[in-house]
C-alpha positions as CSV (number, residue, x, y, z in Angstrom):
1,M,-4.4,20.7,2.2
2,T,-4.7,17.0,1.5
3,T,-2.1,14.8,0.0
4,L,-2.2,11.8,-2.3
5,G,-1.4,9.5,0.6
6,Y,-4.3,11.0,2.6
7,N,-6.6,10.5,-0.4
8,F,-5.6,6.8,-0.7
9,K,-6.1,6.3,3.0
10,T,-9.6,8.0,2.9
11,V,-10.7,5.8,0.0
12,R,-9.4,2.7,1.6
13,R,-11.3,3.4,4.8
14,E,-14.5,4.2,2.8
15,L,-14.1,0.8,1.1
16,N,-13.5,-0.9,4.5
17,L,-10.3,-2.4,3.2
18,T,-7.1,-3.2,5.1
19,Q,-3.8,-1.9,3.8
20,K,-3.0,-5.5,2.7
21,Q,-6.3,-5.8,0.8
22,M,-5.8,-2.4,-0.8
23,A,-2.3,-3.2,-1.8
24,K,-3.5,-6.5,-3.4
25,K,-6.1,-4.7,-5.4
26,M,-3.5,-2.3,-6.7
27,G,-0.9,-5.0,-7.4
28,V,1.7,-3.7,-5.0
29,S,3.2,-4.9,-1.7
30,R,1.7,-3.9,1.6
31,P,4.9,-2.1,2.6
32,F,4.9,-0.1,-0.6
33,Y,1.3,0.8,-0.1
34,N,1.9,1.8,3.6
35,K,4.7,4.2,2.4
36,L,2.3,5.6,-0.2
37,E,-0.3,6.3,2.4
38,N,2.3,8.0,4.6
39,N,3.7,10.1,1.7
40,R,7.0,8.3,1.6
41,N,6.4,6.7,-1.9
42,S,5.1,8.2,-5.1
43,I,3.4,6.5,-8.0
44,S,3.2,7.0,-11.7
45,A,0.2,8.4,-13.6
46,E,-0.2,4.9,-15.0
47,M,-0.5,3.4,-11.5
48,L,-3.1,6.1,-10.6
49,I,-5.2,5.1,-13.6
50,Y,-4.8,1.4,-12.8
51,A,-5.7,2.0,-9.1
52,S,-8.8,4.0,-10.0
53,N,-10.0,1.3,-12.4
54,K,-9.3,-1.5,-10.0
55,L,-11.1,0.3,-7.2
56,N,-13.9,1.4,-9.5
57,I,-13.6,5.1,-8.5
58,P,-12.9,8.2,-10.5
59,I,-9.2,9.2,-10.6
60,S,-10.3,12.6,-9.2
61,R,-10.9,10.8,-5.8
62,L,-7.2,10.0,-5.7
63,I,-5.6,13.2,-7.0
64,N,-6.1,16.9,-6.2
65,D,-4.4,20.2,-6.6
66,D,-1.6,19.2,-4.3
67,T,-0.2,16.7,-6.8
68,H,0.5,19.5,-9.3
69,I,-0.4,17.3,-12.3
70,T,-1.6,19.5,-15.2
71,K,-4.1,18.4,-17.8
72,E,-1.3,18.5,-20.4
73,V,1.0,16.3,-18.4
74,Y,-1.9,13.9,-17.6
75,N,-2.8,13.7,-21.3
76,Q,0.8,13.2,-22.3
77,K,1.2,10.3,-19.8
78,V,-2.1,8.7,-21.0
79,L,-1.1,8.9,-24.7
80,T,2.2,7.2,-24.1
81,M,0.7,4.2,-22.4
């Protein structure tokens, strides 16, 4: 099973970005991003959407079944933005 942090790390490596560069694209600090990759930080649905847009990748590349986000929860978060 993969985690959200693993997915972020995989995408970052595929894009040939450093953690600092990835953090800058996402609008977060490098220490925050490092903790995200190592599963010691979590992020909101809004940040996931923002990250997928800034990285020009589908949100499905960042999330998977391990995040336990249902379609209803996702839609509710999107509608309240």
